[in-house]
C-alpha positions as CSV (number, residue, x, y, z in Angstrom):
1,M,16.4,24.2,19.9
2,S,13.0,24.0,21.5
3,H,11.7,21.4,23.6
4,V,10.1,19.6,20.9
5,K,12.4,19.7,18.5
6,S,14.7,18.7,20.9
7,R,12.6,15.6,21.5
8,V,12.0,15.3,18.3
9,Q,15.7,15.0,17.3
10,K,16.5,12.5,19.6
11,Q,13.9,9.9,18.0
12,R,15.4,10.7,15.1
13,D,18.7,9.6,16.3
14,A,17.8,6.6,18.2
15,L,16.2,5.4,15.1
16,R,18.8,6.3,12.6
17,K,21.2,4.0,15.5
18,T,18.9,0.8,14.8
19,G,19.9,1.2,11.2
20,L,16.6,3.1,9.8
21,R,16.8,5.5,7.7
22,P,13.4,8.7,6.9
23,V,12.1,8.6,3.7
24,L,9.5,10.8,2.1
25,I,6.6,9.3,0.1
26,W,4.2,11.0,-1.9
27,V,1.1,9.3,-2.5
28,P,-2.5,9.9,-4.0
29,D,-4.6,12.3,-1.9
30,T,-7.6,10.4,-1.1
31,R,-9.8,13.4,0.3
32,R,-9.4,15.0,-3.7
33,P,-12.5,14.9,-5.4
34,G,-12.9,12.4,-8.2
35,F,-10.2,10.1,-6.6
36,E,-13.2,7.2,-5.8
37,E,-14.3,7.4,-9.2
38,E,-10.9,7.2,-10.5
39,C,-10.0,3.8,-8.4
40,R,-13.2,2.6,-9.6
41,R,-12.3,2.9,-13.4
42,Q,-8.7,1.8,-12.8
43,C,-10.4,-1.8,-11.1
44,L,-12.8,-2.1,-13.9
45,L,-9.8,-2.5,-16.4
46,V,-7.8,-4.2,-14.4
47,A,-10.6,-6.8,-14.1
48,Q,-11.5,-6.6,-17.5
49,A,-7.7,-7.7,-17.9
50,D,-8.0,-10.5,-15.4
51,S,-11.3,-12.0,-17.1
52,T,-9.4,-12.8,-20.6
53,D,-6.1,-14.1,-19.1
54,M,-6.4,-17.5,-18.6
55,A,-3.3,-17.9,-16.9
56,M,-3.9,-15.5,-14.1
57,Q,-7.6,-17.2,-13.8
58,Q,-5.8,-20.7,-13.2
59,F,-3.6,-19.4,-10.6
60,M,-6.0,-17.5,-8.4
61,D,-8.1,-20.3,-8.5
62,E,-5.0,-22.7,-7.3
63,T,-4.0,-20.1,-4.3
64,L,-8.0,-19.2,-3.3
65,P,-7.7,-22.3,-0.9
66,D,-4.2,-20.8,0.6
67,V,-5.6,-17.1,1.1
68,E,-8.8,-18.3,2.4
69,S,-7.0,-20.1,5.7
70,W,-5.2,-16.7,6.4
71,T,-8.6,-15.4,7.4
72,E,-10.0,-18.3,9.6
């Protein structure tokens, strides 16, 4: 085994001993053409749906003071 592979394997073994395991996840490719436009489209759809949901609006209004204090 090469030096690099050996070092990586040691690191993985150490992480496994702490109770962790590797996980492979697939995420959207932010470099793909059209990604930004699709994000914008989906955000507008969510905003439109939220604007007609009075329970959600009330919840957001009630929790806003808590969220604002996180950034102080």
